[in-house]
TORTORLUM-166326 format. One record per residue: x, y, z of N, C-alpha, C, O in turn. Coordinates in pm, whole numbers, padded with zeros to 5 digits, always signed. Atoms other than C-alpha are relative to their C-alpha. Layout:
BEGIN
XYZXYZXYZXYZ ...
END
This chain:
BEGIN
-00004+00103+00102+19118-29200-01441+00114-00099+00028+00099-00219+00004 -00114+00086-00029+19459-29335-01335-00039-00110+00098-00004-00226+00078 +00040+00099-00099+19309-29509-01033-00090-00105-00062-00080-00223-00030 +00091+00093+00065+19039-29664-01249+00076-00097-00089+00052-00217-00085 -00077+00086+00090+19285-29796-01509+00088-00094+00081+00092-00214+00053 -00088+00083-00080+19533-29921-01249-00081-00103+00078-00043-00220+00085 +00084+00093-00074+19258-30074-01037-00056-00106-00092-00065-00223-00054 +00053+00096+00096+19111-30238-01347+00104-00104-00037+00072-00222-00052 -00109+00091+00032+19449-30390-01431+00011-00109+00106+00023-00228+00074 -00018+00095-00108+19474-30553-01091-00129-00071+00040-00123-00185+00086 +00127+00064-00037+19105-30625-01029-00024-00126-00080-00079-00223-00028 +00020+00118+00084+19102-30869-01318+00087-00117+00042+00065-00230-00001 -00090+00105-00045+19377-31066-01147-00052-00074+00124+00007-00173+00165 +00048+00057-00125+19168-31148-00838-00037-00147-00015-00113-00184-00104 +00033+00142-00006+19153-31519-00759+00058-00056+00129+00138+00010+00194 -00056+00065-00118+19227-31760-00476+00144-00038-00031+00174-00085-00141 -00141+00031+00019+19602-31809-00430+00034-00131+00069+00024-00140+00192 -00039+00126-00063+19715-32169-00374+00131+00015+00076+00205+00110+00053 -00125-00006-00075+19999-32240-00133+00117-00024-00094+00100-00075-00205 -00119+00003+00084+20355-32228-00267+00031-00139-00054+00079-00150-00167 -00036+00134+00044+20395-32608-00290-00097-00062-00101-00066-00168-00156 +00102+00061+00085+20082-32670-00501+00006+00044-00146-00058-00019-00230 +00005-00059+00133+20155-32466-00814+00121-00040-00084+00234-00032-00036 -00113+00029+00090+20368-32578-01113+00051+00130-00063+00019+00160-00178 -00042-00134+00043+20538-32238-01145+00072+00002-00134+00057+00098-00211 -00075+00000+00126+20762-32339-01434-00090-00018-00122-00043-00007-00235 +00094+00009+00113+20451-32394-01648-00066+00135-00029-00136+00149-00130 +00056-00133+00025+20349-32027-01615+00065+00061-00123+00179+00028-00155 -00059-00065+00117+20402-31812-01927+00116+00093+00038+00113+00160+00141 -00113-00091-00019+20732-31626-01955-00049+00143-00017-00126+00173-00109 +00037-00142+00012+20690-31252-01895+00065+00059-00125+00183+00036-00151 -00052-00070+00118+20730-31050-02214-00014+00149+00023-00086+00192+00113 +00008-00146-00010+20775-30677-02261-00027+00055-00139+00059+00048-00226 +00109-00015-00096+20522-30552-02325-00087-00124+00003-00070-00217-00076 +00102+00103+00000+20236-30780-02226-00135+00067+00023-00142+00174+00083 +00132-00061-00016+19862-30715-02235-00045-00001+00146-00024-00099+00218 +00056-00007-00134+19701-30602-01913-00113-00102+00011-00196-00114-00079 +00109+00094-00022+19477-30870-01771-00131+00073+00027-00237+00012+00028 +00120-00082-00019+19234-30584-01701-00069+00034-00131-00180+00088-00132 +00060-00024+00131+19171-30559-02075+00009+00144-00044+00094+00220+00001 +00006-00137+00049+19084-30242-02258+00115+00037-00093+00133+00154-00124 -00111-00028+00090+19387-30275-02485+00121+00059+00070+00217+00099+00004 -00113-00056-00075+19619-30153-02208+00117-00099-00003+00099-00219+00015 -00122+00081+00004+19976-30280-02240+00089+00038+00119+00096+00154+00159 -00090-00018-00113+20222-30324-01953+00144-00007-00051+00183-00105-00115 -00139-00011+00044+20582-30217-02018+00094+00005+00121+00055+00048+00230 -00109-00014-00098+20907-30242-01820-00024-00078+00129+00032-00043+00233 +00030+00081-00118+20773-30507-01578+00112-00100+00017+00113-00205-00047 -00121+00079-00013+21103-30655-01460+00040-00012+00148+00135+00053+00191 -00028+00009-00143+21098-30758-01091+00143-00045+00030+00197-00134-00035 -00135+00030-00048+21433-30769-00913-00013-00042+00147-00088+00018+00223 +00004+00051-00136+21490-30967-00591+00114+00061+00081+00230+00057+00040 -00100-00055-00093+21669-30793-00300-00063+00016+00137-00177+00061+00149 +00043-00024-00138+21637-30788+00078-00139-00057+00031-00218+00008+00099 +00126+00066-00032+21343-31032+00092-00121+00049-00077-00234+00013-00045 +00112-00048+00082+21133-30851-00170+00036-00011-00148+00152-00023-00186 -00013-00017+00145+21079-30840-00544-00064+00135-00028-00169+00166+00028 +00060-00130+00030+21016-30495-00687+00033+00043-00142+00133+00002-00200 -00023-00058+00132+20984-30310-01014-00087+00124-00018-00192+00138+00044 +00084-00108+00053+20858-29990-01169-00053-00050-00133+00013-00131-00199 +00053+00039+00131+20635-30032-01474-00093+00108-00052-00137+00197+00022 +00093-00094+00064+20420-29840-01719-00120-00077-00052-00106-00185-00110 +00122+00050+00061+20059-29911-01811-00039+00104-00105-00056+00222-00072 +00025-00096+00108+19983-29754-02150-00131-00036-00070-00149-00146-00121 +00128+00017+00067+19633-29709-02287+00019+00006-00152+00121+00057-00199 -00010-00006+00146+19565-29749-02662+00013+00143-00053+00070+00164-00160 -00009-00140+00044+19535-29367-02686+00134+00064+00035+00157+00181+00004 -00133-00050-00033+19891-29330-02554+00016+00053+00142+00127+00087+00182 -00010-00046-00139+19809-29223-02196+00085-00098+00079+00063-00220+00074 -00096+00082-00075+20087-29349-01969-00024+00017+00149-00036+00128+00199 +00010+00002-00145+20048-29446-01604+00126-00067+00054+00158-00180+00016 -00124+00052-00058+20370-29495-01406-00029-00053+00140-00089+00016+00223 +00032+00068-00125+20354-29740-01117+00123-00073+00053+00223-00090-00017 -00102+00084-00062+20569-29939-00877-00071-00110+00076-00184-00093+00122 +00056+00111-00076+20509-30274-00712+00110-00066+00081+00224-00075+00037 -00090+00074-00088+20672-30460-00424-00073-00128+00040-00189-00124+00080 +00052+00130-00039+20618-30831-00356+00084-00056+00114+00199-00014+00133 -00080+00082-00090+20727-31063-00076+00073-00101-00087+00016-00152-00184 -00080+00098+00075+21005-31292-00206+00012-00127+00084+00063-00124+00196 +00000+00127-00071+20969-31658-00106+00077-00103-00082+00046-00125-00199 -00075+00106+00067+21222-31929-00194-00087-00125-00009-00139-00171+00093 +00080+00121+00020+21038-32229-00345+00035-00063-00133+00068+00007-00229 -00020+00076+00123+21087-32498-00608+00126+00040-00076+00127+00042-00199 -00127-00036+00062+21446-32390-00673+00005+00140-00058+00100+00174-00129 +00003-00138+00048+21349-32030-00748-00058+00093+00104-00060+00061+00223 +00060-00101-00089+21185-31722-00599-00141+00030-00049-00162+00062-00166 +00137-00038+00029+20811-31665-00586-00023+00140+00055-00004+00166+00174 +00035-00137-00039+20713-31298-00580-00151+00003+00018-00226-00013-00078 +00142+00011-00033+20375-31285-00406-00041+00111+00097+00044+00182+00149 +00053-00104-00088+20152-31057-00197+00039+00139-00049+00091+00220+00027 -00039-00127+00061+20205-30765-00434-00076+00120+00053-00197+00115+00074 +00055-00129-00043+20149-30408-00317+00046+00104-00100+00166+00131-00111 -00036-00095+00104+20136-30149-00596-00042+00141+00041-00125+00161+00129 +00035-00141-00018+20120-29771-00604+00035+00075-00126+00129+00039-00197 -00037-00087+00112+20117-29504-00869+00116+00087+00047+00124+00123+00164 -00117-00078-00039+20439-29306-00874-00034+00145+00035+00044+00213+00101 +00039-00135-00039+20248-28978-00845-00083-00001+00129-00128+00104+00174 +00065+00010-00130+20079-29108-00528-00151+00006+00000-00211+00016+00108 +00146-00015-00002+19716-29092-00642-00075-00132+00002-00198-00130+00001 +00068+00129-00006+19642-29467-00632+00093-00105+00060+00215-00096+00046 -00077+00109-00059+19753-29781-00446-00093-00117+00025-00215-00101+00029 +00081+00117-00029+19636-30133-00377+00085-00126+00006+00207-00120+00015 -00067+00130-00002+19721-30501-00373-00040-00079-00124-00137-00045-00192 +00030+00086+00114+19725-30770-00638+00040-00143+00030+00141-00167+00096 -00042+00139-00011+19730-31148-00646+00093-00042-00114+00140-00156-00115 -00094+00033+00107+19946-31134-00965+00131-00041+00064+00179+00024+00157 -00125+00051-00057+20261-31334-00895+00102-00023-00110+00067-00042-00226 -00110+00024+00093+20598-31379-01059+00088-00108+00062+00116-00106+00181 -00093+00103-00043+20823-31685-01039+00129+00019-00078+00128+00025-00201 -00131-00024+00061+21195-31632-01106+00089-00120+00030+00112-00155+00146 -00092+00114-00017+21426-31928-01166+00098+00000-00116+00058+00009-00232 -00106+00003+00102+21757-31941-01352-00011+00119-00094+00015+00106-00214 +00009-00122+00080+21700-31585-01473-00126+00015-00082-00146+00118-00147 +00124-00005+00077+21363-31667-01632-00112+00047+00092-00128-00005+00202 +00109-00057-00078+21066-31465-01509-00132-00039-00064-00154-00016-00183 +00131+00046+00046+20715-31612-01538-00106+00065+00087-00084+00089+00205 +00105-00067-00076+20388-31451-01434-00134-00069-00010-00163-00138-00108 +00133+00058+00000+20039-31560-01338-00093+00079+00091-00053+00123+00199 +00104-00061-00081+19719-31404-01210-00091-00105+00061-00186-00071+00131 +00082+00111-00054+19575-31749-01121+00036-00030+00142-00022-00120+00203 
END
């Protein structure tokens, strides 16, 4: 079930990714904690707080179903300097218990301490 929920979260994010110079990143919504999973189903994403270090952005996070089932995951992105901030892109996620992994086009833009996210 964990793989299905986690895959559903990221599958809904699939879309073509424009190049770094084409996107108005500062218009993306600010990340909140929690935020609804774009995969739907009432799943909420908690603790999603990417940190930039050594050319990557990374965070652990929880996906929580409406019934209270918790899935613990981690994600690592490539960190690219652009538009005066850092674009976290090419995300690679995995469940912390090792039973699921994949990629996501979900991206985060960090500038002046503000973190914004988009699945577009």
